[in-house]
C-alpha positions as CSV (number, residue, x, y, z in Angstrom):
1,M,139.2,-87.4,-209.8
2,G,136.7,-89.0,-206.5
3,G,135.0,-85.6,-205.6
4,D,131.5,-85.3,-206.3
5,D,131.2,-82.3,-209.7
6,G,127.1,-83.0,-209.9
7,A,127.6,-84.3,-213.3
8,R,125.4,-86.9,-213.1
9,P,122.9,-88.3,-210.3
10,A,124.5,-91.4,-208.0
11,R,124.5,-94.4,-209.0
12,R,121.8,-96.5,-206.0
13,E,123.6,-100.2,-205.6
14,R,122.4,-103.0,-206.5
15,R,120.9,-105.5,-204.3
16,Q,121.3,-108.9,-204.9
17,V,119.3,-111.6,-204.6
18,L,119.2,-115.5,-204.2
19,L,116.8,-117.1,-206.3
20,R,116.0,-120.2,-206.1
21,L,114.7,-121.6,-209.8
22,D,113.3,-124.7,-211.3
23,P,115.6,-126.4,-213.5
24,A,113.0,-126.4,-216.8
25,V,112.0,-123.0,-215.9
26,H,116.1,-121.7,-215.8
27,D,116.2,-123.3,-218.6
28,A,113.4,-121.5,-220.8
29,L,115.1,-118.3,-218.9
30,A,118.1,-119.0,-220.1
31,K,116.7,-119.3,-223.5
32,W,114.3,-117.0,-223.7
33,A,117.4,-114.4,-222.6
34,A,119.8,-115.2,-224.7
35,D,116.6,-114.8,-227.7
36,D,116.9,-111.0,-226.3
37,L,120.7,-110.8,-226.7
38,R,120.4,-110.6,-222.5
39,S,121.9,-112.4,-219.6
40,V,119.2,-114.3,-217.2
41,N,119.8,-111.6,-214.6
42,A,119.2,-108.7,-217.0
43,Q,116.1,-111.1,-217.9
44,I,114.7,-111.3,-214.6
45,D,115.1,-107.8,-213.8
46,L,112.9,-106.8,-217.2
47,L,110.0,-109.2,-216.0
48,L,110.0,-108.0,-212.7
49,R,109.4,-104.4,-213.7
50,R,107.1,-105.7,-216.6
51,A,104.9,-106.9,-213.8
52,L,105.0,-104.6,-211.5
53,Q,104.6,-101.4,-214.5
54,D,101.4,-103.9,-214.9
55,A,100.3,-104.8,-211.2
56,G,100.5,-100.7,-211.1
57,R,103.0,-101.0,-208.2
58,M,106.2,-100.2,-209.9
59,P,107.8,-97.7,-206.8
60,D,108.8,-93.9,-208.8
61,A,111.8,-94.5,-206.9
62,A,112.9,-97.5,-209.5
63,G,113.6,-95.4,-212.5
64,A,115.0,-96.3,-215.9
65,P,116.6,-100.0,-216.2
66,P,120.3,-100.0,-216.6
67,R,121.0,-99.4,-219.8
68,R,122.4,-102.0,-222.5
69,G,125.2,-102.9,-224.2
70,R,129.3,-101.4,-224.2
71,P,128.8,-97.9,-222.3
72,R,129.7,-94.9,-224.1
73,S,133.2,-94.2,-224.2
74,T,134.1,-90.5,-223.0
75,P,137.2,-87.9,-225.1
């Protein structure tokens, strides 16, 4: 336990950001997130990643977005 056996890449720590939103924008975002079965935070992350990709500014180091749903069970 606790040792790095090299089986999985190290997890990168996610950064916390304080974001102030207009209440109407937050409400619309929360409804959209609920429709897509995501949290507001996950929806913002998805939208920012799409915007960066569309603008050609997504860094290679960003990697794939976090997987949704329950983690796989291990034997």
